[in-house]
FITI-396014 format. One line per field, with one value per residue (C-alpha): residue in three letters; y, x, z. Coordinates in steps of 0.1 Angstrom, whole numbers, m for minus. Each point is the difference from the previous one (the first is absolute). Layout:
panu <- (ALA; ...)
y <- (Y; ...)
x <- (X; ...)
z <- (Z; ...)
This chain:
panu <- (MET; GLY; ASP; ASN; LEU; SER; ARG; ASP; ARG; PRO; MET; GLY; ARG; ARG; ASP; LEU; ARG; ARG; ARG; LEU; LEU; ARG; ILE; ARG; ARG; LEU; ARG; LEU; GLY; SER; ARG; GLY; LEU; GLY; ARG; GLU; GLY; GLY; PRO; THR; GLY; ARG; ARG; LEU; GLY; GLU; VAL; PRO; ARG; PRO; PRO; ASP; ARG; PRO; ALA; PRO; PRO; PRO; PRO; LEU; ALA; THR; VAL; ASP; ALA; GLY; ARG; ARG; PRO; HIS; LEU; ARG; LEU; ALA; ARG; HIS; VAL; ARG; ARG; ARG; GLY; PRO; ARG; THR; ASP; PRO; ARG; HIS; LEU; THR; ARG; LEU; ALA; SER; ARG; HIS; HIS; ARG; THR; ASN; CYS; PRO; ARG; GLN; ARG; PRO; ARG; ARG; ARG; PRO; GLY; ARG; ARG; THR; GLY; ASN; HIS; HIS; ASP; LYS; GLY; ARG; HIS; PRO; HIS; ARG; PRO; SER; ARG; SER; ARG; ARG; GLY; GLN; ALA; GLY; ALA; VAL; ARG; THR; GLU; GLY; PRO; ARG; LEU; ARG; PRO; GLY; THR; HIS; PRO; ARG; LEU; PRO; GLN; GLN; GLY; ASP; GLU; ASP; PRO; ARG; GLU; PRO; HIS; PRO; ARG; THR; PRO; ARG; PRO; ALA; PRO; ALA; ALA; ASP; HIS; ARG; PRO; ARG; ALA; HIS; PRO; ARG; ILE; PRO; HIS; VAL; ARG; ARG; LEU; ALA; GLY; HIS; LEU; PRO; ARG; ARG; PRO; GLY; PRO; GLN; ALA; GLN; GLY; ARG; ARG; PRO; GLN; THR; ARG; PRO; PRO; ASP; PRO; GLU; ALA; MET; THR; THR; PRO; ARG; LEU; SER; VAL; VAL; VAL; PRO; PHE; TYR; ASN; VAL; GLY; ALA; TYR; ILE; GLU; ASP; CYS; LEU; ASP; SER; ILE; ALA; ARG; GLN; THR; PHE; GLY; ASP; PHE; GLU; ALA; ILE; LEU; VAL; ASP; ASP; GLY; SER; PRO; ASP; ASP; SER; ALA; VAL; ILE; ALA; LYS; GLU; PHE; CYS; LEU; ARG; ASP; PRO; ARG; PHE; ARG; ILE; VAL; GLU; GLN; GLN; ASN; ALA; GLY; LEU; GLY; PRO; ALA; ARG; ASN; THR; GLY; VAL; GLU; HIS; ALA; SER; GLY; GLU; TYR; VAL; THR; PHE; VAL; ASP; SER; ASP; ASP; LEU; VAL; THR; ARG; HIS; GLY; PHE; GLY; MET; LEU; ILE; ARG; SER; LEU; ASP; GLN; THR; GLY; SER; ASP; PHE; ALA; ALA; GLY; ASN; ALA; ARG; ARG; PHE; ASN; ASN; SER; TYR; GLY; VAL; ARG; PRO; SER; TRP; LEU; HIS; ALA; GLN; ALA; PHE; THR; ALA; ASP; ARG; PRO; ALA; THR; HIS; ILE; SER; GLU; THR; PRO; GLN; LEU; VAL; LEU; ASP; ARG; MET; VAL; TRP; ASN; LYS; VAL; TYR; ARG; ARG; SER; PHE; TRP; ASP; GLU; TYR; GLY; TYR; ARG; PHE; PRO; ALA; ILE; ARG; TYR; GLU; ASP; TYR; PRO; VAL; THR; LEU; LYS; ALA; HIS; LEU; ASP; ALA; VAL; THR; VAL; ASP; THR; VAL; ALA; ALA; PRO; VAL; TYR; PHE; TRP; ARG; GLU; ARG; GLU; SER; GLY; ASP; SER; ILE; THR; GLN; GLN; LYS; PHE; GLN; LEU; ALA; ASN; ILE; ARG; ASP; ARG; VAL; VAL; SER; ALA; GLY; LEU; VAL; LEU; ASP; GLU; ILE; GLU; ASP; ALA; LEU; PRO; THR; ILE; ARG; HIS; ARG; VAL; HIS; ALA; HIS; PHE; ARG; GLN; ILE; ASP; LEU; HIS; ALA; ILE; LEU; SER; ALA; PHE; GLY; THR; VAL; PRO; PRO; ASP; GLU; GLU; GLN; HIS; LEU; VAL; GLU; LEU; THR; THR; GLU; LEU; LEU; ASP; ARG; LEU; ASP; GLU; ALA; VAL; LEU; ALA; ASN; SER; PRO; ARG; LEU; ALA; GLN; LEU; GLN; PHE; ALA; ALA; LEU; ARG; ALA; GLY; ASP; LEU; GLU; LEU; LEU; HIS; LYS; VAL; ALA; LEU; ASP; PRO; ASP; ALA; ALA; GLN; GLN; HIS; LEU; GLN; LEU; THR; ASN; ASP; ASP; LEU; THR; MET; ALA; THR; SER; VAL; ARG; GLU; VAL; ASN; TRP; ILE; ASP; GLY; GLU; LEU; SER; ILE; ARG; GLY; THR; ALA; GLU; ILE; ARG; HIS; LEU; GLN; SER; LYS; PRO; SER; ASN; LEU; ARG; ILE; GLY; LEU; VAL; ILE; ALA; GLY; LYS; ASN; TYR; ARG; LEU; PRO; VAL; ARG; ARG; CYS; PRO; ALA; THR; ASP; LEU; ARG; GLY; GLU; GLU; SER; LEU; VAL; GLY; PHE; GLU; VAL; ARG; VAL; SER; ARG; GLU; LEU; LEU; ALA; LYS; CYS; THR; ALA; GLY; PRO; SER; HIS; PHE; ASP; VAL; ARG; LEU; ARG; VAL; GLY; GLY; ILE; ARG; ARG; ARG; ASP; LEU; LEU; ARG; GLY; GLN; LYS; ALA; GLY; SER; PRO; GLY; TRP; PRO; PRO; GLY; SER; TRP; ILE; ASP; GLY; THR; ASN; TRP; ILE; GLN; PRO; GLY; PRO; GLY; LYS; ASP; GLY; ALA; PHE; ALA; VAL; ARG; ARG; LEU; THR; ASP; PRO; CYS; ARG; LEU; THR; SER; VAL; GLU; GLN; THR; PRO; ASP; ALA; LEU; VAL; LEU; HIS; GLY; ARG; SER; THR; PHE; ASP; GLU; PRO; SER; LEU; PHE; VAL; SER; ARG; PRO; LEU; SER; GLY; GLY; GLU; GLU; ALA; VAL; PRO; LEU; THR; VAL; HIS; GLY; ARG; ASP; PHE; THR; ALA; TRP; LEU; PRO; ILE; GLY; PRO; ILE; LEU; ALA; GLU; ILE; ASN; PRO; ASP; ASP; PRO; PHE; SER; GLN; ARG; THR; THR; ARG; ALA; PHE; ARG; VAL; ARG; GLY; PRO; GLU; GLY; GLN; GLU; GLN; VAL; LEU; LEU; TRP; THR; ALA; GLY; ASP; ARG; LEU; VAL; SER; HIS; ALA; GLU; ASN; GLY; ARG; ALA; VAL; MET; LEU; THR; ARG; SER; THR; GLY; GLY; TYR; VAL; ASN; LEU; HIS; GLU; SER; PRO; ILE; ARG; MET; THR; ALA; THR; ALA; ALA; VAL; ALA; ALA; GLY; ASN; MET; LEU; VAL; VAL; ARG; GLY; PRO; ASP; TRP; GLY; ASP; VAL; ASP; PHE; SER; TRP; ARG; ARG; TYR; LEU; PRO; ASP; SER; ASP; ASP; HIS; VAL; ASP; VAL; ALA; CYS; ARG; ARG; THR; VAL; SER; ASP; ASP; GLY; TRP; ALA; ALA; VAL; VAL; GLU; MET; ALA; ALA; LEU; GLU; PRO; ALA; GLU; TRP; ILE; LEU; PHE; ALA; THR; ALA; PRO; ASP; GLY; THR; SER; HIS; ALA; VAL; GLN; CYS; GLU; PRO; PHE; LEU; SER; THR; ARG; LEU; PRO; LEU; THR; THR; ARG; ARG; SER; HIS; HIS; THR; PHE; THR; ILE; ARG; PRO; LEU; ALA; GLY; THR; LEU; HIS; LEU; GLU; VAL; THR)
y <- (170; m33; m33; m31; m10; m8; 2; 29; 24; 18; m5; 25; 10; m28; m26; 13; m1; m36; m10; 16; m16; m34; 4; 9; m29; m26; 14; m19; m18; 33; 14; 27; 36; 22; 36; 12; m27; m24; m36; m9; m35; m18; 1; 20; m18; m28; m15; 5; m31; m20; 6; m36; 0; 14; 28; m10; 15; 31; m9; 3; 30; 20; m11; 6; 32; 16; m22; 5; 35; m7; m3; 33; 15; m14; 11; 35; 2; m11; 28; 25; 27; 31; m19; m22; 19; m25; 16; m5; m36; m6; 13; m20; m32; 5; 7; m29; m23; 3; m27; m25; m29; m17; m10; 37; 16; 15; m22; 8; 6; m31; m11; 10; m24; 0; m14; m26; m29; m22; 20; m5; m11; 3; 18; 34; m2; m37; m16; m33; m30; m24; 13; m18; 12; 17; 4; m6; m19; 2; m27; m15; m7; 8; 32; 33; 27; 32; 23; 29; m15; m8; m37; m8; m34; m17; m19; m33; 8; 31; m4; 18; 3; m6; m32; m34; m8; 19; 15; m20; 15; 15; m5; 31; 13; m15; 19; 6; 12; 28; 19; 3; 32; 21; m8; 36; 15; m26; 17; 5; m32; 2; 36; m12; m1; m35; m12; m34; 0; m15; m38; m20; m30; m29; 8; m4; m19; m9; 7; 15; m27; 4; m27; m2; 11; m27; m5; m3; 34; 28; 27; 3; 17; 33; m8; m32; m3; m24; m14; m25; m18; m22; m10; 30; m18; 26; 29; m11; 2; 36; 8; m15; 16; 34; m7; m11; 32; 22; 28; m9; m34; m8; m21; m36; m13; m27; m17; m18; m29; m1; m35; 13; m27; 15; 5; 31; m19; m13; 35; 13; m27; 7; 37; m9; m20; 30; 26; m10; 29; m20; m30; m20; m12; m26; m5; m15; 23; 23; 33; 32; 13; m30; m3; 36; m9; m30; 23; 24; m29; m9; 36; 14; 35; 34; 9; m21; 5; m21; m6; m18; m25; 13; 36; 20; 23; 30; m4; 31; m7; m18; 24; 31; m14; m12; 32; 20; m23; 5; 37; 4; m31; m5; m34; m6; 17; m3; 10; 5; m27; m6; m24; m19; m27; m9; 16; 34; 4; 20; 25; 15; m19; 21; m9; 7; 32; 15; m10; 6; 35; 12; m12; 3; m11; m8; 5; m19; m10; 26; 27; m15; m15; m11; m28; m20; m8; m17; m34; m23; m15; m3; 36; 3; m8; m6; 2; m35; 10; 19; m30; m23; 24; m2; m36; 7; m32; m2; m16; m31; 18; 19; 38; m7; 32; 27; m12; m1; 31; 23; m13; 7; 35; 5; m16; 18; 31; 13; m14; 13; 3; 2; 14; m19; m34; m29; m29; m12; m16; m25; 3; m33; 0; m28; 17; m31; 17; 2; 37; m5; m30; 23; m23; m33; m6; m13; 30; 23; m18; 6; 36; 6; m18; 22; 31; m11; m4; 35; 16; m17; 16; 36; 0; 24; 17; 38; 11; 10; m35; m18; 20; m5; m37; m4; 22; m21; m32; 15; 13; m31; m32; 5; 12; m31; m23; 16; m4; m38; m1; 3; m34; m20; m34; m3; m26; 24; 31; m3; m5; 31; 20; m11; 9; 34; 8; m8; 25; 26; m2; 7; 33; 33; 14; 34; m15; m19; 31; 19; m27; 5; m4; m31; m16; 10; m17; m32; 3; 3; m29; m21; 7; m6; m33; 12; m23; 9; 37; m9; m22; 28; 27; m22; m9; 35; 28; 27; m13; m1; 35; 13; m11; 20; 33; 26; 26; 31; m17; m26; 27; 6; 11; m26; 11; m18; 8; m23; 15; 27; 12; 31; 13; 29; 12; m2; m24; m22; m18; m24; m14; m4; 19; m12; m1; m35; m15; 28; 2; 26; 11; 34; 11; 30; m5; 26; m7; 25; m1; 14; 18; 16; 2; 15; m20; 2; m14; m24; m7; m34; m23; m26; m35; m34; m25; m31; 11; m18; m21; m13; 19; 26; 34; 36; m1; 4; 32; 15; 31; 16; 23; 25; 8; 35; m13; m27; 26; 15; m33; m2; m27; m11; m21; 18; m20; m2; 11; m19; 13; m20; 8; m26; 15; 18; m21; 16; m17; 12; m18; m2; m20; m34; m37; m5; m32; m23; 13; 36; 13; m21; 8; 35; 15; 33; 27; 33; 30; 23; m1; m3; m12; m36; m11; m33; m14; m25; m6; 29; 6; m32; m17; 25; 7; 31; 17; 16; 24; m7; 29; m9; m34; m23; m23; m27; 14; m30; m35; m17; m38; m15; m38; 3; 32; 24; 36; 25; 36; 25; 35; 11; 29; 10; 2; m27; m29; m35; m30; m29; m32; m17; m30; 15; m33; m13; 33; 10; 21; 3; 30; m1; 15; 32; 23; 35; 30; 28; m15; m27; m33; m34; m32; m35; m29; m33; m29; m29; 8; 4; m33; m17; 10; m25; 10; 11; 23; m15; m38; m8; 17; m2; 37; 27; 36; 29; 38; 30; 31; 32; 19; 34; 13; 16; m31; 7; m32; m9; m33; m3; 6; m20; 23; m23; m11; m27; m32; m21; m9; m37; m24; m38; m26; m33; m3; 34; 34; 36; 26; 38; 14; 23; m4; 8; 35; 6; m5; m21; m37; m27; m36; m31; m34; m34; 2; 2; 8; 37; 16; 34; 4; m12; 7; m12; m7; m11; m31; m6; 10; 6; 3; 8; 1; m6; m35; m15; m37; m28; m1; m7; 25; m6; 18; m18; 0; m18; m21; 10; m12; m20; 2; m16; 23; 3; 12; 16; m3; 31; 0; 11; 19; 15; 31; 25; 19; m31; m26; 4; m21; m1; m14; 1; 19; m24; m28; 18; m5; 25; m3; 15; m11; 3; m2; m28; m10; m37; m10; m33; m17; 7; 28; 29; 36; 29; 25; 32; 33; 26; 34; 20; m24; 5; 38; m8; m24; m10; m10; m6; m14; m15; m31; m22; 14; m4; 26; m8; 21; m5; 15; m5; m15; m2; 1; m28; 3; m9; m1; 4; m13; 10)
x <- (m532; 19; m6; 12; 26; 21; m6; 23; m1; m26; m3; 21; m1; 24; m21; m32; 16; 12; m35; m17; 25; m6; m37; 1; 24; m21; m32; m20; m19; m19; m8; 22; m11; m2; 9; m32; 1; m24; 7; 19; m13; 34; 28; 32; 23; m25; m1; m35; m23; m8; m37; m9; 10; m26; 11; 4; m24; 12; 26; m6; 22; m23; m33; 12; 20; m16; 21; 31; 14; 31; m21; m16; 34; 15; m31; 4; 36; m8; m25; 29; m23; 10; m1; 30; 24; 20; m12; m36; 6; 16; m31; m22; 20; m2; m38; m8; 22; m24; m24; m23; 17; 20; 28; 4; 0; 32; 18; m9; 26; 14; m21; m34; m25; m9; m30; 20; 10; 13; 32; 8; 36; 9; 33; m8; 26; 1; m28; m16; 14; m27; m25; m6; 20; m19; 28; 2; 28; 19; m13; 4; m37; m34; m20; 18; m6; 17; 17; m20; m35; m25; m10; m35; m13; m3; m31; m3; m1; 22; 27; 32; 4; 37; m4; m13; m20; m25; 12; m2; m22; 19; m12; m11; 23; m5; m25; 26; 26; 22; 22; 37; 10; 27; 31; 9; m35; m19; m35; 1; m10; 24; m10; m34; m24; m9; m2; 17; 31; m4; 3; 19; m14; 20; 2; m37; m6; 37; 19; 34; 25; 22; 19; m7; 30; 22; m12; 36; 9; 2; m12; m13; 25; m11; 13; m2; 25; m10; 29; m9; 30; 6; 34; 19; 28; 26; m20; m23; 26; 8; m37; m7; 31; m13; m33; 17; 20; m31; 0; m37; 3; m36; m7; m6; 12; m20; 22; m22; 18; m19; 14; 35; 22; 33; 17; m21; m20; 31; 14; m34; m3; 35; m9; m32; 21; 23; m28; m33; m18; 2; m22; m6; m32; 2; m24; 0; 11; m28; 17; 9; m35; m15; 32; m6; m36; 12; 24; m28; m22; 28; 7; m11; 14; m18; 18; 10; 27; 15; 36; 12; 26; 27; m4; 12; m16; 17; 6; m22; m27; m26; 4; m5; m32; m15; 9; m18; m31; 0; 0; m26; m23; 1; m8; 35; 33; 24; 36; 26; 20; 34; 12; 32; 22; 37; 8; m16; m1; m29; m21; m35; m30; m16; m36; 4; 20; m31; m24; 20; 14; m9; m14; m38; m18; m38; m2; m20; 4; m26; 21; 34; m8; 36; m7; m15; 37; 3; m8; 22; m13; 34; 8; m31; m12; m38; m22; m13; m35; m1; 14; m26; m29; 5; 12; 28; 12; 28; m9; 19; 19; 32; m3; m24; 9; m17; m36; 4; 20; m21; m33; 15; 8; m35; m16; 21; m12; 35; 35; 35; 29; 36; 27; 29; 8; m14; 5; 28; m13; 24; 7; 16; 28; m17; m34; m19; m20; m37; 0; 29; m15; m15; 3; m14; m36; m12; 14; m17; m33; 1; 9; m30; m23; 14; m6; m36; m7; 14; m20; m32; 7; 4; m29; m20; 30; 7; 9; 35; 7; m15; 21; 32; m5; m8; 31; 22; m11; 7; 34; 13; m20; m12; 35; 16; m24; 5; 38; m6; m7; 37; 7; m33; 2; m20; m24; m9; m5; m38; m3; 21; m22; m32; 14; 14; m33; m19; 19; 0; m38; m4; 19; m17; 3; 9; 31; 10; m4; 24; 27; 33; m4; 22; m24; m30; 17; 2; m36; m10; 22; m15; m36; 10; 17; 33; 24; 30; m3; m5; 31; 21; m10; 6; 36; 10; m24; 25; 1; m38; m2; 18; m28; m27; m11; 14; m22; 10; m5; 26; 27; 10; 32; 24; 29; 25; 28; 30; 29; 3; 34; 21; 26; 22; m26; m29; m29; 1; m31; m1; m31; m23; m29; m22; m35; m14; m3; 19; 35; 19; 27; m14; m10; 5; 4; m2; 4; m4; 2; m32; 8; m29; m20; 27; 15; 38; 11; 30; 26; m8; 26; m16; 16; m9; m18; m22; m36; m33; 4; 34; 19; 28; m14; 3; m22; 26; 9; 22; m8; 22; m13; 24; 6; m14; m33; m2; 4; m33; m19; m23; m6; m30; 7; 12; m10; 14; m23; 5; m13; 5; m9; 1; m11; m33; m7; 8; m1; 8; 4; 20; 32; m7; 8; 29; 20; 18; 34; 8; m34; m16; 29; 10; 30; m3; 27; 8; m2; 14; 7; m37; m21; m3; m17; m18; m15; m28; m37; m24; m36; m16; 34; 15; 37; 8; 27; m3; 22; 5; 13; 23; m16; 6; 27; 25; 35; 23; 0; 26; 1; 12; 0; m34; m17; m6; 9; m22; 11; m26; m14; m35; m21; m10; 15; m1; m9; m10; 5; m25; 2; m33; m12; m23; m18; m7; 0; 16; 31; 30; 21; 37; 24; 15; 29; m10; 22; m22; m17; 26; m6; 17; m20; 11; m19; 9; 0; m6; m36; m9; 15; m16; m36; m8; m35; 1; m26; 6; m9; 18; 34; m2; 10; m10; 3; 3; m2; 13; m19; 13; m22; 3; m11; m32; m11; 18; 8; 21; 11; 38; 16; 30; 29; 28; 16; m8; 9; m20; 12; m5; 7; m5; 2; m17; m16; m18; 10; m8; 3; m3; m9; m24; m37; m14; m8; 36; m8; 19; m11; 13; m5; 4; m3; 17; 32; m7; 28; m3; 15; 16; 17; m2; 24; 8; 37; 9; m20; m7; m29; 10; m23; 13; m12; 9; 12; m25; 6; 11; m24; 1; m13; m18; m22; m33; m28; m33; m15; m34; m29; 23; 20; 28; 29; 34; 30; 32; 26; 21; 36; 1; 29; 4; 21; 0; m28; m22; m11; 0; m21; 15; m16; 8; m27; 3; m14; m33; m24; m29; m24; m7; 25; m1; 31; m3; 21; 0; 11; 19; m33; m15; m24; 1; m13; 0; 28; m13; 7; 12; m18; 31; 8; m35; 6; 29; m19; m9; 34; m2; 28; 2; 21; m1; m32; m18; m11; 5; m20; 2; m29; m17; m35; m18; 33; 18; 26; m11; 19; m18; 18; m14)
z <- (m414; 5; m18; 18; m25; 31; 37; 7; m30; m21; m37; m20; m36; m10; 19; m17; m34; 6; 11; m30; m24; 14; 1; m37; m7; 18; m15; 26; m27; m9; m34; m14; m1; m31; m4; 18; 27; m17; m7; m31; m3; 7; 25; m4; m23; m8; m34; m15; 6; m31; m11; 6; 36; 26; 23; 36; 26; 19; 25; 37; 3; m23; 16; 35; m6; 30; 22; m21; 9; m21; m32; 5; 7; m31; m21; 15; m11; m35; m6; 3; 14; 19; 33; m7; 23; 21; 32; m10; m10; 33; 18; m23; 6; 38; m1; m22; 21; 30; m7; 18; m16; 29; m24; m11; 35; 13; 24; 37; 26; 18; 29; m14; m12; m37; m18; m19; 23; m28; m3; 37; 5; m37; m7; m15; m27; m8; m20; 13; m18; 11; m26; m33; m29; m28; m24; m37; m16; m33; m22; m35; m5; 15; 3; 0; 26; m9; 25; 11; m7; 26; 0; m12; 9; m34; m10; m19; m37; 2; m26; m8; m38; 5; 19; m13; 32; 22; 32; 32; 27; 28; 36; 19; 27; 35; 21; 28; m24; 14; m25; 9; 16; m16; 21; 5; 2; 21; m1; m37; m17; m30; m4; m14; 29; 9; m36; m5; m22; m34; 3; m26; m19; 15; 37; 7; 32; 4; 31; m1; m7; 31; 18; 38; 20; 15; 36; 11; m15; 25; m25; m35; m23; m15; m35; m21; m28; m28; m20; m27; m16; m29; m16; 16; 18; m12; 15; 29; 28; m8; m1; 34; 15; m11; 17; 32; 1; 3; 26; 5; 17; 10; m31; m11; m33; m18; m26; m25; m18; m33; m9; m7; m17; 11; 34; 8; 26; 17; 3; 13; 26; 13; 3; 19; 25; 6; 4; 16; m17; m33; m7; m31; m17; m28; m30; m34; m28; m9; m9; 17; 4; 18; 21; 12; 8; 20; 20; 8; 13; 25; 10; 33; 2; 1; m32; m30; m27; m28; m10; m31; 8; m24; 12; 30; 25; 17; 37; 8; m26; 21; 29; m21; m16; 33; 18; m28; 3; 38; m4; m28; 4; m38; m16; m13; m5; m29; m6; m27; m16; m16; m27; 4; m14; 1; m34; 4; 38; 15; m18; 3; m12; m28; 9; 36; m5; m18; 28; 31; m4; 35; 33; m2; 31; m3; m38; m26; m36; m10; 16; m11; m35; m6; 25; m29; m7; 34; m14; 23; 33; 17; 9; 23; 34; 2; 30; 4; 9; m34; m18; 15; m4; m38; m1; m24; m18; m26; m32; m12; m27; m5; 4; 28; 19; m20; 3; 38; 6; m23; 15; 35; m10; m12; 31; 26; 17; 4; m7; 10; m23; 11; m24; 17; m16; 21; m26; m23; m32; m16; m37; m10; m25; m19; m2; 13; 28; m7; m9; m24; m19; m26; m31; 12; m12; 34; 16; m25; 5; 37; m6; m22; 26; 28; m21; m7; 38; 6; m29; 14; 33; m12; m25; 23; 16; m2; m35; 12; 14; m29; m25; 19; 2; m37; m8; 22; m16; m34; 10; 19; m6; m36; m10; 16; m17; m34; 5; 2; m37; m6; 16; m2; m17; m32; 15; 29; m21; m3; 38; 6; m25; 19; 34; m12; m17; 31; 20; m27; m3; 37; 0; m6; m35; 13; 17; m31; m22; 22; m3; m18; m38; 0; 25; m21; m30; 21; 9; m36; m10; 27; m11; m36; 8; m14; 19; m22; 10; 37; m2; m16; 24; 30; m12; m12; 11; m11; m35; m1; 13; m31; m22; 18; m13; 24; 17; 18; 33; m9; m4; 36; 16; 14; 21; 22; 25; m5; 19; 27; 12; 9; m24; 9; 25; m24; 1; m31; m12; m29; m14; m31; m14; m30; m13; m2; m35; m16; m14; 20; m24; m11; 36; 22; 38; 27; 37; 28; 38; 16; 33; 19; m33; m21; m28; m4; m34; 1; m27; m15; m17; m23; m3; m14; 24; m2; m8; 8; m32; 12; m26; 3; m9; 10; 31; 27; 18; 27; 20; 27; 28; 13; 37; m5; m13; 26; 27; m11; 7; 30; 26; m22; m31; m31; m31; m35; m29; m33; m33; m32; m36; m28; m32; 7; 31; 34; 34; 35; 33; 32; 0; 14; m4; 24; m9; 24; 14; 6; m10; 28; 24; m11; 17; 18; 4; 17; m22; 27; 38; 10; m30; m10; m33; 1; m33; 2; m7; 1; m10; m14; 0; m25; 4; 21; 22; 34; 19; 37; 20; 30; 5; 30; m14; 7; m8; 8; 16; 21; 7; 32; 9; 18; m12; m29; 9; m20; m4; m12; 0; 9; m14; 36; 34; 27; m25; 10; m23; m3; m20; m11; m20; m27; m7; 35; 19; 32; 6; 24; 11; m9; 25; m12; 8; m12; m7; m12; m31; m6; 16; 4; 6; 11; m15; 16; m25; 25; 9; m37; m10; 31; m10; m28; m9; m36; m15; m35; 2; m32; 2; 38; 0; 25; m11; 24; m7; 19; 10; 17; 24; 15; 34; m15; m18; m33; m19; m31; m15; 1; m34; m12; m9; 13; m33; m25; 18; 25; 34; 10; 28; m1; 27; 9; m34; 1; m13; 7; m28; 3; m34; m18; m11; m35; 12; 13; 37; 26; 3; 22; m13; 21; m16; m5; m19; m37; m24; m11; m30; 5; m34; m36; m29; m35; m3; m36; m8; 37; 21; 37; 30; 35; 35; 37; 9; 25; m6; m23; m30; m37; m25; m33; m25; m3; m25; 4; m28; m13; 22; 23; 32; m18; m7; m18; 20; m13; 28; 9; 11; 37; 14; 35; 11; 28; m18; 0; m27; m38; m24; m35; m31; m37; m20; m29; 23; 5; m28; m7; 29; 34; 27; 38; 22; 26; 30; 10; 35; 7; 11; m34; 10; m24; m1; m24; 7; 14; m17; 26; m3; m8; m29; m12; m3; m24; m22; m27; m13; m38; m22; m35; m9; m30; m15; 34; 25; 37; 25; 38; 20; 34; 0; 34; 18; m19; m27; m36; m33; m33; m31; m34)
């Protein structure tokens, strides 16, 4: 009954399903099967062959199916007959697995002789690295071999109608070729019998490009970190420092100087002298892709990863990814990422937030199609044997990541995904990083070339993958290129038209037909050569939208939540509701709170607000929810149902669209002695409220010179309190004094300040959370009910702050001292911001000039009192723009002032002076002022 998927456990239903899915995904070079089990004439997901191209001979897997039990198993499943019960399939797999093929036999017990002496002494879980690499490489020219196809040796005279030259004959595999075993399932050769994996076109006969280890070195590092750099003197030291702080210390860092003209090389060499794990390699300037290739050639580790020299890595990132690979044997592991800069702080990366929603060990792009959005190379750790087997090479263009990363996703048997952030991706204020140079012609040219390489690679991919890639290029790359028509010089317009048309013509018509109508207008203008219309749409898309004929699909509901607070014991919610493209004057609005499926209608007060067109109209509303109705809420989210009628058009949706400030940091409150109401996000991010009955909570905090004293109450008897680091893992018990369900905890400050290993490599902040556990394993997160002010302590340049999270729970932050705002008010013609006094700094409101790191500062008058510092500025000195409050130290270093969570719950602050509107709001933890 068992199948040797491992040496110590039988194959269960989940293992069987995973095997069947991967057999179908890899396809083994066989022909697809029709409804009755017969051949369909082409592989699953393959584009039909042009009539002038001869069909290849039947692959080995079809001819020799008698020795391929997996093929018969997959074919049996596809017939969908009455014998597809999982227990029958398990017996079938076990019976078919017993074969005379020595490479398919179950592993014998240790100490007994086997018929295959070639494997003697080989590690059962580690592939041999002495074999020649068979891998393919990403290329800019040459014959194309699509993923999922079985290679046919081409003959002289074979021609591809898409290529100007005949194919080059490919040598046959070596007679002594041995396929690489799956790292986790040694006796299963890539889950495909002993068929060789599909070789790529550029790695034929080439050995893996590895550098021999230094004979003086005691051991070879497990991980090689490749860091190319060019003209990044302002950022490279922070980057290298974040690598050196890794909890996983068994690595080497290869710093590739790509002919950098600034002092980057000097900084890198000084770092190499301080840390022997770092070494530098120099080359003439060739670009980021060739520099990465050079780094790989000098790498010697079991794993390889890449870091851009202006970015940062989390201290636990490498360890998490390698630990996952060691557990699963996957070909590579990838993790989540964050965007950051000095103006906006740290926030999620939109692309990675879509792809890395959960930990998924041993998955594949065919099982997790959203991985097509995982287009960057630097958030991954690759198994070096996998990298060499396919001989990946970065092309000498910008946007060189995607052709390599997507091909690796297609080539891999399994990959691991980690939801925790492992990489911090810098977003420069000037917009001069590669991915932000959207409007330079050379940048656009490389973007189109990169897209072409990716589209070549997925021509025969599964339909789901192909569709997602084409849709992604339409949504991101094509949109960015069309936006360039707003700023392109007249002498380059025709070049831009040619590049944009080249990409447009490669995308599926079905994807283009499902695009927004404004995008379809741009497509039509591009094909008609209407440059004037392209220019107008790029500069003012909203104005162009008004000239389109509206359809019913365009008239959708748009809601927002702009303020959340408590007034006289009732929950007050202010927001907007409107139907896109319609005037909202003669409208009827109904809002109800849905509790356990029952809709309770709320009284609605209409008020003027700024609509989607930037005009004042009657789209605003306020609803208040009474204590009596809130008491009916459950622990699950209760959402707000919004119905809007404008003329004869009716729309309905959940209330959503939380803005910065109190909607993102909604305050909670008691409605009686035991029930706490906490607003926040619910289903699909819609706004909701929850009722928490007698939660474990922090009731008050005392501060002593060397400790924080926490007083709280538990839901259960004999509680224990634990503090953990959500990002890096691990937890510690906090000493408690318990009186029934009440407890007191002492939290020493010294050990927290002494441990300088931040989880956030940019802000240098470490966040800790608190959990309460009962004697029977009950567990709750500790809720903040201890007032509306943080508790802080600062010494020796570092600060500890006890405050709340976005969900209302207790957080402890430890970081270097950064000025933090705790209050903001408008006093007459003055704007005043206050906070605790932690040092001698100057304050100023700063705005950045377009496409530049240059900025304009308006100095504030600083005063100090027993309550802390105050930064005062005249509103008339601030012209219409977006401003950020900065603090500058005596040594000239500056940082954006942080916005304390309890201040965020009271924002936005809006005031009008001299025909201008001033709005203070938090954005990614920093304080911003919008003047309009």
